[in-house]
N, C-alpha and C positions, 0 to 999 in steps of 0.2 A: 565715172558717171553711173548712177543707179537708176534703173527704169522699172524695177519691181518685177522683172520677169525671171522665173526660175528655169535654169537650163540643166537638164539631167544628162543629156547626151549631145554629142557633136557628130557631124558627118564630114568625112574628108574624101575628096575626089581629086584626081589629078596625079601627076607624076610623083609628087612627094610621098604618095601612099605606097610607092614601091620600096621605100626605105623604112624598114621596121624600127630601127633605132630612132629616127626622126619622129615617127608616129608615137613612139613611147614617150619621147620628150614632150610632145604637144599634149598628150593625155595627162602626163605628170604635172605639167605646169597648170593646166586648166582644172586638174582634179575632177575630170569627167570621163565617162566611157566615150571612146572614139570609134564610131562605126566606119568601116572602110568600104567605100563604094567601089564597085567593080567597073569603074570608068576612069580612064586616064587623061581625059582632056580637062584642064583646069577651067576652061570656058564653060564646061557643062554646069559646074556649080554656079557660075555667074548667071547663066541662062535660067537656071531653076529659081534663083533669087529674084531675077527680073520678072519671071512669070508669076511668082508669088506676089510681088509688089504691084503688078498690073491686074491682079484678080483672076488669073488663070487657074490658080489653086485656092482652095478655101483655107488651107493652113499647111503646116509642116507635115501633118499626117498624110495629106494627099501626095506630097512630094516623096515621102519615104516609101509609099506604095509603088512608085515608078522607078525606084533604084534597086538594083540587085546588090546585095552586100556579100563580100567575101570573107568577112571576119570582123572582129572588134578588138580593141586594145583597152585593157583596164588600167586605171591610173595606179602607180606605185606610190603610196602615201609616204613611204620612207624617203623619197626624193623631194618632198614638198619643202622642207626647211631650206635645202640648198637653193631652190628656185625662188623662194620667198626672200631670202637674203639678197640674191641677185636683183630681184625686182625692187627692193628697197634702195639699193645702191643706184640702179638705173633711174628710179623716180627722183631721187635727190639730185643726181647729175643733170637730168633733164630740166628740173625746176631751176637749177642754177645757171644753165646755159640756153634756156628756151629762146630768149631774145636773139642771141647770137646765131642759133640754128636757123631761125626764121629769116635772117638776113641772107 
């Protein structure tokens, strides 16, 4: 689904950020810089999005001012073809089994 929003960076918080290899994979798949929040509770990200949705923040910029970052991961474009091929296979598989999966 396309909504016309351009995403330049992503923010990751929670336990998964402790695994550099996993964070690199996420960045590579999305082909976006991944900022690593210095917070390990996954519910923290959920709470920030809920606060944004209820108007407690004016936008993402307000949220990023409240998070301490301990680094970032740059996407490795050389890995893009591998992930795109996998996405293509997954998409075709999902389309062919969608009804069965929903049962």
